Every structure is written in C-alpha cells, then in structure tokens.
PDB file of N, CA, C and O in Angstrom:
ATOM      1  N   MET A   1     -96.906 -56.052 147.201  1.00  0.00           N
ATOM      2  CA  MET A   1     -96.831 -57.001 148.415  1.00  0.00           C
ATOM      3  C   MET A   1     -96.093 -58.176 148.170  1.00  0.00           C
ATOM      4  O   MET A   1     -95.117 -58.619 148.776  1.00  0.00           O
ATOM      5  N   ASN A   2     -96.775 -58.672 147.069  1.00  0.00           N
ATOM      6  CA  ASN A   2     -96.609 -60.110 146.776  1.00  0.00           C
ATOM      7  C   ASN A   2     -94.833 -60.139 146.165  1.00  0.00           C
ATOM      8  O   ASN A   2     -94.041 -61.010 146.524  1.00  0.00           O
ATOM      9  N   GLN A   3     -94.564 -59.288 145.445  1.00  0.00           N
ATOM     10  CA  GLN A   3     -93.131 -58.978 145.136  1.00  0.00           C
ATOM     11  C   GLN A   3     -92.343 -58.982 146.134  1.00  0.00           C
ATOM     12  O   GLN A   3     -91.300 -59.628 146.026  1.00  0.00           O
ATOM     13  N   PHE A   4     -92.577 -58.394 147.147  1.00  0.00           N
ATOM     14  CA  PHE A   4     -91.761 -58.496 148.370  1.00  0.00           C
ATOM     15  C   PHE A   4     -91.674 -59.758 149.312  1.00  0.00           C
ATOM     16  O   PHE A   4     -90.604 -59.856 149.913  1.00  0.00           O
ATOM     17  N   PHE A   5     -92.763 -60.899 149.583  1.00  0.00           N
ATOM     18  CA  PHE A   5     -92.421 -62.000 149.630  1.00  0.00           C
ATOM     19  C   PHE A   5     -91.533 -62.587 148.852  1.00  0.00           C
ATOM     20  O   PHE A   5     -90.441 -63.004 149.237  1.00  0.00           O
ATOM     21  N   VAL A   6     -92.024 -62.651 147.572  1.00  0.00           N
ATOM     22  CA  VAL A   6     -90.811 -63.742 146.963  1.00  0.00           C
ATOM     23  C   VAL A   6     -89.664 -63.110 147.259  1.00  0.00           C
ATOM     24  O   VAL A   6     -88.755 -63.649 147.890  1.00  0.00           O
ATOM     25  N   THR A   7     -89.636 -62.058 146.871  1.00  0.00           N
ATOM     26  CA  THR A   7     -87.973 -61.403 147.190  1.00  0.00           C
ATOM     27  C   THR A   7     -87.614 -62.274 148.577  1.00  0.00           C
ATOM     28  O   THR A   7     -86.788 -63.188 148.577  1.00  0.00           O
ATOM     29  N   ALA A   8     -88.239 -61.917 149.556  1.00  0.00           N
ATOM     30  CA  ALA A   8     -87.618 -62.332 150.641  1.00  0.00           C
ATOM     31  C   ALA A   8     -87.126 -63.786 150.725  1.00  0.00           C
ATOM     32  O   ALA A   8     -85.965 -64.186 150.822  1.00  0.00           O
ATOM     33  N   ILE A   9     -88.134 -64.403 150.673  1.00  0.00           N
ATOM     34  CA  ILE A   9     -88.086 -66.079 150.316  1.00  0.00           C
ATOM     35  C   ILE A   9     -87.195 -66.357 149.436  1.00  0.00           C
ATOM     36  O   ILE A   9     -86.331 -67.083 149.927  1.00  0.00           O
ATOM     37  N   ALA A  10     -86.990 -66.079 148.223  1.00  0.00           N
ATOM     38  CA  ALA A  10     -85.669 -65.940 147.401  1.00  0.00           C
ATOM     39  C   ALA A  10     -84.284 -65.962 148.236  1.00  0.00           C
ATOM     40  O   ALA A  10     -83.374 -66.790 148.190  1.00  0.00           O
ATOM     41  N   GLU A  11     -84.398 -64.927 148.924  1.00  0.00           N
ATOM     42  CA  GLU A  11     -83.086 -64.339 149.915  1.00  0.00           C
ATOM     43  C   GLU A  11     -82.809 -65.584 150.834  1.00  0.00           C
ATOM     44  O   GLU A  11     -81.740 -66.188 150.919  1.00  0.00           O
ATOM     45  N   LYS A  12     -83.823 -65.816 151.416  1.00  0.00           N
ATOM     46  CA  LYS A  12     -84.064 -67.247 152.355  1.00  0.00           C
ATOM     47  C   LYS A  12     -83.469 -68.508 151.961  1.00  0.00           C
ATOM     48  O   LYS A  12     -82.741 -69.135 152.731  1.00  0.00           O
ATOM     49  N   ILE A  13     -83.696 -68.824 151.024  1.00  0.00           N
ATOM     50  CA  ILE A  13     -83.458 -70.287 149.753  1.00  0.00           C
ATOM     51  C   ILE A  13     -82.350 -70.106 149.847  1.00  0.00           C
ATOM     52  O   ILE A  13     -81.660 -70.975 150.379  1.00  0.00           O
ATOM     53  N   SER A  14     -81.576 -68.519 149.211  1.00  0.00           N
ATOM     54  CA  SER A  14     -80.395 -68.677 148.871  1.00  0.00           C
ATOM     55  C   SER A  14     -79.450 -68.599 150.227  1.00  0.00           C
ATOM     56  O   SER A  14     -78.455 -69.309 150.367  1.00  0.00           O
ATOM     57  N   ALA A  15     -79.753 -67.956 150.879  1.00  0.00           N
ATOM     58  CA  ALA A  15     -78.622 -68.084 152.279  1.00  0.00           C
ATOM     59  C   ALA A  15     -78.722 -69.668 152.959  1.00  0.00           C
ATOM     60  O   ALA A  15     -77.796 -70.134 153.624  1.00  0.00           O
ATOM     61  N   LEU A  16     -80.151 -70.505 152.648  1.00  0.00           N
ATOM     62  CA  LEU A  16     -80.171 -71.889 153.394  1.00  0.00           C
ATOM     63  C   LEU A  16     -78.967 -72.565 152.287  1.00  0.00           C
ATOM     64  O   LEU A  16     -78.005 -73.186 152.738  1.00  0.00           O
ATOM     65  N   LYS A  17     -79.137 -72.383 151.013  1.00  0.00           N
ATOM     66  CA  LYS A  17     -78.052 -73.142 150.054  1.00  0.00           C
ATOM     67  C   LYS A  17     -76.791 -72.729 150.033  1.00  0.00           C
ATOM     68  O   LYS A  17     -75.957 -73.532 149.614  1.00  0.00           O
ATOM     69  N   THR A  18     -76.360 -71.430 150.463  1.00  0.00           N
ATOM     70  CA  THR A  18     -74.805 -71.418 150.600  1.00  0.00           C
ATOM     71  C   THR A  18     -74.495 -71.855 152.110  1.00  0.00           C
ATOM     72  O   THR A  18     -73.367 -72.271 152.373  1.00  0.00           O
ATOM     73  N   GLU A  19     -75.352 -71.780 152.981  1.00  0.00           N
ATOM     74  CA  GLU A  19     -74.929 -72.620 154.154  1.00  0.00           C
ATOM     75  C   GLU A  19     -74.946 -73.760 153.894  1.00  0.00           C
ATOM     76  O   GLU A  19     -74.130 -74.478 154.472  1.00  0.00           O
ATOM     77  N   ALA A  20     -75.693 -74.233 153.119  1.00  0.00           N
ATOM     78  CA  ALA A  20     -75.207 -75.948 153.041  1.00  0.00           C
ATOM     79  C   ALA A  20     -74.159 -76.091 152.036  1.00  0.00           C
ATOM     80  O   ALA A  20     -73.590 -77.182 152.068  1.00  0.00           O
ATOM     81  N   TYR A  21     -73.751 -75.239 151.128  1.00  0.00           N
ATOM     82  CA  TYR A  21     -72.442 -75.584 150.379  1.00  0.00           C
ATOM     83  C   TYR A  21     -71.050 -75.250 151.698  1.00  0.00           C
ATOM     84  O   TYR A  21     -70.067 -75.947 151.948  1.00  0.00           O
ATOM     85  N   PHE A  22     -71.348 -74.357 152.121  1.00  0.00           N
ATOM     86  CA  PHE A  22     -70.265 -74.348 153.198  1.00  0.00           C
ATOM     87  C   PHE A  22     -70.205 -75.226 153.839  1.00  0.00           C
ATOM     88  O   PHE A  22     -69.067 -75.540 154.188  1.00  0.00           O
ATOM     89  N   HIS A  23     -71.198 -75.959 154.261  1.00  0.00           N
ATOM     90  CA  HIS A  23     -70.996 -77.064 155.245  1.00  0.00           C
ATOM     91  C   HIS A  23     -70.455 -78.344 154.393  1.00  0.00           C
ATOM     92  O   HIS A  23     -69.671 -79.125 154.933  1.00  0.00           O
ATOM     93  N   GLU A  24     -70.817 -78.509 153.275  1.00  0.00           N
ATOM     94  CA  GLU A  24     -69.940 -79.505 152.341  1.00  0.00           C
ATOM     95  C   GLU A  24     -68.753 -79.343 152.138  1.00  0.00           C
ATOM     96  O   GLU A  24     -67.971 -80.291 152.209  1.00  0.00           O
ATOM     97  N   ARG A  25     -68.344 -78.045 151.827  1.00  0.00           N
ATOM     98  CA  ARG A  25     -67.129 -77.748 152.074  1.00  0.00           C
ATOM     99  C   ARG A  25     -65.745 -77.686 152.917  1.00  0.00           C
ATOM    100  O   ARG A  25     -64.551 -77.840 152.662  1.00  0.00           O
ATOM    101  N   GLN A  26     -66.527 -77.383 154.045  1.00  0.00           N
ATOM    102  CA  GLN A  26     -65.734 -77.748 155.189  1.00  0.00           C
ATOM    103  C   GLN A  26     -65.273 -79.562 155.744  1.00  0.00           C
ATOM    104  O   GLN A  26     -64.289 -79.950 156.373  1.00  0.00           O
ATOM    105  N   ALA A  27     -66.635 -80.450 155.101  1.00  0.00           N
ATOM    106  CA  ALA A  27     -66.766 -81.539 155.275  1.00  0.00           C
ATOM    107  C   ALA A  27     -65.455 -82.509 154.339  1.00  0.00           C
ATOM    108  O   ALA A  27     -65.012 -83.634 154.570  1.00  0.00           O
ATOM    109  N   ARG A  28     -65.118 -81.533 153.258  1.00  0.00           N
ATOM    110  CA  ARG A  28     -64.308 -82.162 152.397  1.00  0.00           C
ATOM    111  C   ARG A  28     -63.221 -81.632 152.876  1.00  0.00           C
ATOM    112  O   ARG A  28     -62.367 -82.515 152.798  1.00  0.00           O
ATOM    113  N   GLY A  29     -62.714 -80.584 153.379  1.00  0.00           N
ATOM    114  CA  GLY A  29     -61.459 -79.878 153.941  1.00  0.00           C
ATOM    115  C   GLY A  29     -60.623 -80.685 154.632  1.00  0.00           C
ATOM    116  O   GLY A  29     -61.181 -81.339 155.513  1.00  0.00           O
ATOM    117  N   ASP A  30     -59.256 -80.870 154.484  1.00  0.00           N
ATOM    118  CA  ASP A  30     -57.975 -81.416 155.173  1.00  0.00           C
ATOM    119  C   ASP A  30     -57.090 -80.594 155.788  1.00  0.00           C
ATOM    120  O   ASP A  30     -56.160 -80.092 155.156  1.00  0.00           O
ATOM    121  N   LEU A  31     -57.340 -80.307 157.436  1.00  0.00           N
ATOM    122  CA  LEU A  31     -56.669 -79.468 157.949  1.00  0.00           C
ATOM    123  C   LEU A  31     -55.200 -79.845 157.629  1.00  0.00           C
ATOM    124  O   LEU A  31     -54.523 -79.051 156.976  1.00  0.00           O
ATOM    125  N   ALA A  32     -54.659 -81.046 158.067  1.00  0.00           N
ATOM    126  CA  ALA A  32     -53.483 -81.351 157.712  1.00  0.00           C
ATOM    127  C   ALA A  32     -52.995 -81.007 156.472  1.00  0.00           C
ATOM    128  O   ALA A  32     -52.004 -80.282 156.563  1.00  0.00           O
ATOM    129  N   ALA A  33     -53.277 -81.224 155.523  1.00  0.00           N
ATOM    130  CA  ALA A  33     -53.070 -80.786 154.237  1.00  0.00           C
ATOM    131  C   ALA A  33     -52.897 -79.048 153.927  1.00  0.00           C
ATOM    132  O   ALA A  33     -52.079 -78.589 153.131  1.00  0.00           O
ATOM    133  N   PHE A  34     -53.665 -78.396 154.582  1.00  0.00           N
ATOM    134  CA  PHE A  34     -53.994 -76.568 154.622  1.00  0.00           C
ATOM    135  C   PHE A  34     -52.556 -75.843 155.629  1.00  0.00           C
ATOM    136  O   PHE A  34     -51.961 -74.766 155.616  1.00  0.00           O
ATOM    137  N   ASP A  35     -52.450 -77.217 156.492  1.00  0.00           N
ATOM    138  CA  ASP A  35     -50.928 -76.783 157.426  1.00  0.00           C
ATOM    139  C   ASP A  35     -50.020 -76.754 156.569  1.00  0.00           C
ATOM    140  O   ASP A  35     -49.408 -75.688 156.503  1.00  0.00           O
ATOM    141  N   ALA A  36     -49.655 -77.726 155.745  1.00  0.00           N
ATOM    142  CA  ALA A  36     -48.535 -78.539 154.953  1.00  0.00           C
ATOM    143  C   ALA A  36     -48.611 -77.315 153.853  1.00  0.00           C
ATOM    144  O   ALA A  36     -47.517 -77.065 153.346  1.00  0.00           O
ATOM    145  N   TRP A  37     -49.396 -76.741 153.527  1.00  0.00           N
ATOM    146  CA  TRP A  37     -49.431 -75.642 152.599  1.00  0.00           C
ATOM    147  C   TRP A  37     -49.490 -74.098 152.971  1.00  0.00           C
ATOM    148  O   TRP A  37     -49.397 -73.243 152.089  1.00  0.00           O
ATOM    149  N   LEU A  38     -49.643 -73.790 154.253  1.00  0.00           N
ATOM    150  CA  LEU A  38     -49.471 -72.734 154.875  1.00  0.00           C
ATOM    151  C   LEU A  38     -47.901 -72.716 155.162  1.00  0.00           C
ATOM    152  O   LEU A  38     -47.290 -71.708 154.807  1.00  0.00           O
ATOM    153  N   ALA A  39     -47.340 -73.548 155.656  1.00  0.00           N
ATOM    154  CA  ALA A  39     -46.057 -74.101 156.145  1.00  0.00           C
ATOM    155  C   ALA A  39     -44.859 -73.705 155.089  1.00  0.00           C
ATOM    156  O   ALA A  39     -43.744 -73.218 155.274  1.00  0.00           O
ATOM    157  N   ALA A  40     -45.812 -74.269 153.476  1.00  0.00           N
ATOM    158  CA  ALA A  40     -44.499 -74.147 152.536  1.00  0.00           C
ATOM    159  C   ALA A  40     -44.867 -72.641 152.044  1.00  0.00           C
ATOM    160  O   ALA A  40     -44.154 -72.150 151.169  1.00  0.00           O
ATOM    161  N   SER A  41     -45.677 -72.080 152.437  1.00  0.00           N
ATOM    162  CA  SER A  41     -45.368 -70.493 151.768  1.00  0.00           C
ATOM    163  C   SER A  41     -44.444 -69.862 152.492  1.00  0.00           C
ATOM    164  O   SER A  41     -44.048 -69.944 153.654  1.00  0.00           O
ATOM    165  N   PRO A  42     -44.098 -69.002 151.254  1.00  0.00           N
ATOM    166  CA  PRO A  42     -42.703 -68.322 152.090  1.00  0.00           C
ATOM    167  C   PRO A  42     -43.498 -67.021 153.083  1.00  0.00           C
ATOM    168  O   PRO A  42     -44.623 -66.530 152.993  1.00  0.00           O
ATOM    169  N   ASP A  43     -42.455 -66.774 153.945  1.00  0.00           N
ATOM    170  CA  ASP A  43     -42.806 -65.807 154.972  1.00  0.00           C
ATOM    171  C   ASP A  43     -42.541 -64.418 154.841  1.00  0.00           C
ATOM    172  O   ASP A  43     -41.897 -63.712 155.618  1.00  0.00           O
ATOM    173  N   ALA A  44     -43.175 -64.054 153.644  1.00  0.00           N
ATOM    174  CA  ALA A  44     -42.877 -62.274 153.173  1.00  0.00           C
ATOM    175  C   ALA A  44     -43.907 -62.080 152.283  1.00  0.00           C
ATOM    176  O   ALA A  44     -44.475 -62.872 151.531  1.00  0.00           O
ATOM    177  N   PRO A  45     -44.109 -60.519 152.548  1.00  0.00           N
ATOM    178  CA  PRO A  45     -45.206 -59.879 151.801  1.00  0.00           C
ATOM    179  C   PRO A  45     -45.454 -59.919 150.393  1.00  0.00           C
ATOM    180  O   PRO A  45     -44.482 -59.610 149.704  1.00  0.00           O
ATOM    181  N   PRO A  46     -46.435 -60.199 149.830  1.00  0.00           N
ATOM    182  CA  PRO A  46     -46.637 -60.251 148.456  1.00  0.00           C
ATOM    183  C   PRO A  46     -46.188 -59.386 147.848  1.00  0.00           C
ATOM    184  O   PRO A  46     -46.266 -58.320 148.459  1.00  0.00           O
ATOM    185  N   PRO A  47     -45.405 -59.273 146.205  1.00  0.00           N
ATOM    186  CA  PRO A  47     -44.932 -58.138 145.647  1.00  0.00           C
ATOM    187  C   PRO A  47     -46.126 -57.104 145.467  1.00  0.00           C
ATOM    188  O   PRO A  47     -47.213 -57.510 145.053  1.00  0.00           O
ATOM    189  N   GLY A  48     -45.920 -55.775 145.778  1.00  0.00           N
ATOM    190  CA  GLY A  48     -46.583 -55.176 144.723  1.00  0.00           C
ATOM    191  C   GLY A  48     -47.611 -54.700 146.274  1.00  0.00           C
ATOM    192  O   GLY A  48     -48.412 -53.797 146.033  1.00  0.00           O
ATOM    193  N   ASP A  49     -47.624 -55.193 147.656  1.00  0.00           N
ATOM    194  CA  ASP A  49     -48.746 -55.124 148.375  1.00  0.00           C
ATOM    195  C   ASP A  49     -48.317 -53.957 149.205  1.00  0.00           C
ATOM    196  O   ASP A  49     -49.072 -53.732 150.150  1.00  0.00           O
ATOM    197  N   GLU A  50     -47.084 -53.003 149.058  1.00  0.00           N
ATOM    198  CA  GLU A  50     -46.898 -52.078 150.258  1.00  0.00           C
ATOM    199  C   GLU A  50     -47.792 -51.130 149.988  1.00  0.00           C
ATOM    200  O   GLU A  50     -48.588 -51.108 149.050  1.00  0.00           O
ATOM    201  N   LEU A  51     -47.607 -50.183 151.012  1.00  0.00           N
ATOM    202  CA  LEU A  51     -48.434 -48.923 151.119  1.00  0.00           C
ATOM    203  C   LEU A  51     -47.531 -48.018 150.663  1.00  0.00           C
ATOM    204  O   LEU A  51     -46.352 -47.915 151.000  1.00  0.00           O
ATOM    205  N   PRO A  52     -48.322 -47.176 149.648  1.00  0.00           N
ATOM    206  CA  PRO A  52     -47.520 -45.810 149.047  1.00  0.00           C
ATOM    207  C   PRO A  52     -47.076 -45.153 150.376  1.00  0.00           C
ATOM    208  O   PRO A  52     -47.533 -45.323 151.507  1.00  0.00           O
ATOM    209  N   ASP A  53     -45.889 -44.217 149.875  1.00  0.00           N
ATOM    210  CA  ASP A  53     -45.347 -43.363 151.188  1.00  0.00           C
ATOM    211  C   ASP A  53     -46.250 -41.705 151.324  1.00  0.00           C
ATOM    212  O   ASP A  53     -45.981 -40.929 152.241  1.00  0.00           O
TER     213      ASP A  53
END
C-alpha cells in the first residue's frame, strides 16, 4: 500500500514540475520571432515524408 502512495505522489510532483517548466518556457517565448521563423520556412513537405503507393 505504501508503494502505491509513494508512486502516486511522485507522479503528481512530476506533473507539477512539468507544468511549471512549460509555463517558464512560455514566458520566454517570442511570438514575433516564431512567426518570422515560420514565414522563412519553405512551403513544401519535407523530403521522404511521402506516403507509399
């Protein structure tokens, strides 16, 4: 029973740390730079990404 509780607590802590990490990354993000990066990328599918016949 103790192992179940420890595993559940570890999973919850992991989820909270992951959420905090993504909030931190979001705060550092620059949408204008991302839009510029997308505009500079080619408008073609990557080579080798075709479906087989």
